[in-house]
VOGU-934636 format. One record per atom (N, C-alpha, C): residue in one letter; y, x, z. Coordinates in pm, whole numbers, plus 50000, padded with zeros to 5 digits. Layout:
AYXZ;...
% end
This chain:
X355328170996202;X356708173796163;X357588173996288;X358448183796298;X359328185296414;X360458175196406;X360858170196523;X361898159996526;X363288165996552;X364218156896569;X365618160796588;X365818168996715;X365078165996821;X365218173396948;X364878188196930;X363848190996850;X363508204996824;X364658212096752;X365248204896657;X366368210596581;X367548213496673;X367878204096762;X368978205996857;X368668217796950;X367438218297001;X367048229297091;X367178242697020;X366738243396895;X366848255796819;X368288259996798;X369148250296767;X370558253296746;X371228257796876;X370838251396989;X371398255297118;X371028269697152;X369758273297130;X369298286797163;X369958296997072;X370098293996947;X370748303296855;X372228305296891;X372878294396934;X374288295496975;X374418303897101;X373538301697199;X373668309597323;X373218323997300;X372328326297206;X371948339997174;X373148347597117;X373988340397044;X375198346596990;X376208349797100;X376138342697213;X377058345097324;X376658356997410;X375408361297399;X374938372397482;X375658385397446;X375858394097544;X376448407097513;X375568414897415;X376148423597336;X375388430697234;X374178438497287;X374268443297410;X373138450997461;X371958441997501;X372088428897482;X371008419397511;X370438413197383;X370498420497272;X369978415397145;X368488412497152;X367748420197231;X366308417797247;X366078404297314;X366898401197414;X366798388097480;X367038376997378;X368068378697298;X368418368497200;X367268366097104;X366688376697053;X365558375396960;X364368368697028;X364118372297154;X362988366397226;X363218351397251;X364448347597285;X364738333397308;X364538325197181;X364998330497070;X364868323296943;X363398321896906;X362638332596923;X361208332096891;X360468322396983;X360858322397110;X360148313797205;X360448299097181;X361688295597154;X361988281497131;X361268276397007;X361078284996908;X360348280996788;X358858278996815;X358338285596921;X356908284696953;X356568273397050;X357558267497114;X357318256797211;X356838244297137;X355828237397195;X355218225897129;X355968212797155;X356348209797278;X356978196997309;X358488197497294;X359058186497240;X360508186297218;X361278186097350;X360758179097451;X361428179097581;X361398193097643;X360268199797630;X360148213497683;X361098222897608;X361248220797478;X362148229197399;X363598227097443;X363978214497469;X365338211797517;X365568217697656;X364578216497743;X364698222297877;X364838237497868;X364048243697781;X364128258097761;X365508261997708;X366028254197613;X367338257097555;X368438256197661;X368348246297750;X369338245197858;X369248257297951;X368048261897980;X367868273798061;X368438286097993;X368278286897863;X368828298297788;X370348298297792;X370948286497782;X372408285597788;X372878290297925;X372238285698030;X372608289798166;X372468304898180;X371348310598134;X371138325098144;X372178332898064;X372538327897948;X373528334697864;X374898334697930;X375278323397989;X376568322598058;X376588332198176;X375508331898257;X375438340898372;X375488355398329;X374788358898225;X374768372798178;X376148376898127;X376808367898056;X378148370898006;X379138372898119;X379008364798225;X379918365898338;X379638378598418;X378388381698443;X378088393798521;X378408406498444;X378558405298314;X378888416998233;X380388420198239;X381198411098293;X382648413098301;X383038418998437;X384138425998440;X384648431198567;X385278419798647;X385478421798778;X386018411298864;X387428407198821;X388308416898798;X389688413598760;X389728405898628;X388898409998537;X388828403198409;X388328388898428;X387268387298507;X386718373898533;X387748364998602;X388388370498704;X389368362598780;X390538358398690;X391038367498609;X392148364298520;X391728354198414;X390548356198358;X390068346898255;X389878332798311;X389188331898424;X388968318698483;X390278312498531;X391158320798589;X392448315798635;X393328310898521;X393328318198412;X394138314298297;X393618301498235;X392288300398222;X391708288198168;X391978276298261;X391848278598392;X392128267898488;X393598263798480;X394488273498466;X395918270698454;X396188262198329;X395558265798218;X395748258098095;X395268243598112;X394118241798175;X393618228198198;X394538220498292;X395038226998398;X395968220398490;X397278216798420;X397778225898337;X398998222998262;X398788211298166;X397618210698104;X397308199598014;X397308186298090;X396688186198207;X396638173998288;X398038170298337;X398788180098385;X400148177398434;X401038172198321;X400928177998204;X401738173498090;X401358159398047;X400058156598046;X399598143198008;X400078132898110;X400008136398237;X400488127398343;X401988125098329;X402728135598302;X404178134298283;X404478125598162;X403708127098056;X403928118997936;X403768104197966;X402758100898044;X402528086798079;X403648081598168;X404058089398266;X405078084898362;X406478083898300;X406778092598206;X408128092998148;X408258083498029;X407168078797976;X407168071097852;X408128059297855;X408138051597962;X408988039797967;X410468043297983;X410738054798045;X412118058698071;X412728066197952;X411968075497895;X412518083897788;X411368087797695;X411148080097592;X409988082297505;X410028095597428;X411188100997387;X411158114197322;X410628125197415;X411018124797542;X410488134597638;X409008132397658;X408578119897658;X407148116697671;X406358122797555;X406918122297436;X406278128397320;X406148143497337;X407198149797388;X407158164297411;X406068167797512;X405978159997621;X404938162497720;X403538160297662;X403408149997580;X402108147097518;X401658158197424;X402578162897341;X402258173897249;X401938186597328;X402698189097435;X402418200797519;X401028199997580;X400648188297625;X399318186497683;X398238189997581;X398398185097460;X397418188097355;X397398202997324;X398568209297320;X398638223697293;X397938231797403;X398168228197528;X397518235297639;X396008233597633;X395558221497609;X394128218797604;X393478225697485;X394138225397370;X393608232097251;X393548247197272;X394568252897332;X394568267297359;X393448270997455;X393238262697557;X392148265297653;X390798264997582;X390568254697502;X389288253497432;X389098264797332;X390148267897257;X390058278397156;X389788291997220;X390478294897330;X390268307797395;X388928308297467;X388428296897511;X387108296497571;X386048299697466;X386238294597347;X385278296997239;X385458310597172;X386698314897154;X386968326797073;X387448338897152;X387678337097283;X388048348497366;X389538350997376;X389878362297436;X391278365497465;X392178366397342;X391648370697231;X392478371797111;X393048358297071;X392248347797085;X392718334297053;X393878330297144;X393778333997273;X394858330597365;X396128338297329;X395998350897296;X397158358997257;X397798353297131;X396988349497035;X397528343896911;X398268330796937;X397648321897014;X398278308997043;X399538310897126;X399458319197229;X400618321097317;X401768327897244;X401478337497158;X402568344197086;X403228334596987;X402438326196923;X403008316296832;X403878306296907;X403348301197020;X404108291297095;X405338297397163;X405258309997204;X406428316697261;X407548317097157;X407208320397034;X408198320796926;X408768306896900;X407918296696897;X408378282896874;X409348278596984;X408978280997109;X409838276997220;X411128285397226;X411058297997187;X412268306197182;X413248300797078;X412738297596961;X413588291896856;X414168278496902;X413358270196965;X413848257297016;X414928259297121;X414688268697212;X415678271297317;X416978276397257;X416898285797164;X418118291097102;X418858280297024;X418128271796956;X418768260896882;X419468251196976;X418768247397084;X419318237497176;X420528243097252;X420528256197279;X421668262097351;X422798266297258;X422608264597127;X423658268597033;X424858259297041;X425958263996985;X427198256096985;X427048243296904;X426228243496800;X426078231796714;X425508219996793;X424578222596880;X423998211796960;X424998206697062;X425718215997126;X426728211797223;X427828203797155;X428208207897035;X429268200696963;X428788186796923;X427528185296893;X427008172296852;X426828162896971;X426978168397092;X426818160797214;X425528152797216;X424438159997203;X423118153797209;X422948146497341;X422328135197333;X421948128197455;X420808136297517;X420948139297645;X419918146697720;X419708160997669;X420748167097619;X420618180997572;X420178190197685;X420658187497806;X420248195797920;X418748194197949;X418228182097934;X416788179897954;X415978187897852;X416378187197725;X415658194497621;X415788209597641;X416948214197684;X417148228397713;X416208232797826;X416118224497930;X415238227698042;X413768227797999;X413368218097917;X411978217797869;X411668229797781;X412628233797698;X412408245397613;X412318258197697;X413168259497797;X413118271297884;X411818271597963;X411408260198015;X410148259298090;X408978263098001;X408938257497881;X407858260597788;X407838275397751;X409008281097731;X409108295297698;X408518303797809;X408858300697934;X408328308398049;X406808306798062;X406328294598043;X404888292198054;X404128299997947;X404588299297823;X403878306097715;X403998321297727;X405118326197779;X405238340597804;X404218345097910;X404068337098015;X403078340398119;X401658339998061;X401378330197978;X400048329397915;X399838340997818;X400898345197750;X400798356797661;X400478369297742;X401118370897856;X400838382597943;X399398382197992;X398938370298035;X397548368998078;X396568371897966;X396858366897848;X395998369597733;X395988384197694;X397148390697703;X397208405097672;X396398413097772;X396468409297900;X395648415898001;X394168413997971;X393798401797934;X392388399097902;X391948406797778;X392828407397680;X392488414697557;X392318429497586;X393178434697670;X393088448797709;X391828451397791;X391398441297867;X390258442997957;X388898440797893;X388868436797766;X387568434597703;X386878448097686;X385608447997717;X384828460297711;X384328462897570;X384248475497531;X383628478397402;X382148474897412;X381568470997301;X380158466997301;X379238478697332;X378158475597402;X377148485597433;X376268488097312;X375778499997300;X374938503197185;X373528498697206;
% end
């Protein structure tokens, strides 16, 4: 009877086979057949790790340089923004906890967008960025409205600056996502 390691190896190979470009369907079928034929569970796991590495390399070499650079740069930017926001949340917490909450939520949003677009591609980034651009635009318009000024919010200028900053960041991410979406290649036959 096959153990849990065989099951994990099979699932890993099937997942990476799904990541391969369409013109590599033969590779995907061969990887799935081979992992099912391997006798040792350690060998199956080692083979599955090799398949994941090969799938990632094949996916990257299948992309153009500008597309690769923009994709990696945008993902790196999202991760850096998540770290910077999390760091700001920790540092600001004792001084101004509402701003700390905004930074914390922003960190989670950046990290979630990075993970989602890594898994689902440029369309996920465009969807997330367009939604967040709208949210930040509404927040900015509300904070700059006469009603907020009349209410004399404490730190209204801080919230206005955070909303404007968020709006610019998400607009830039939307532009990057649109470029990536435009740069995706049609599948090979």
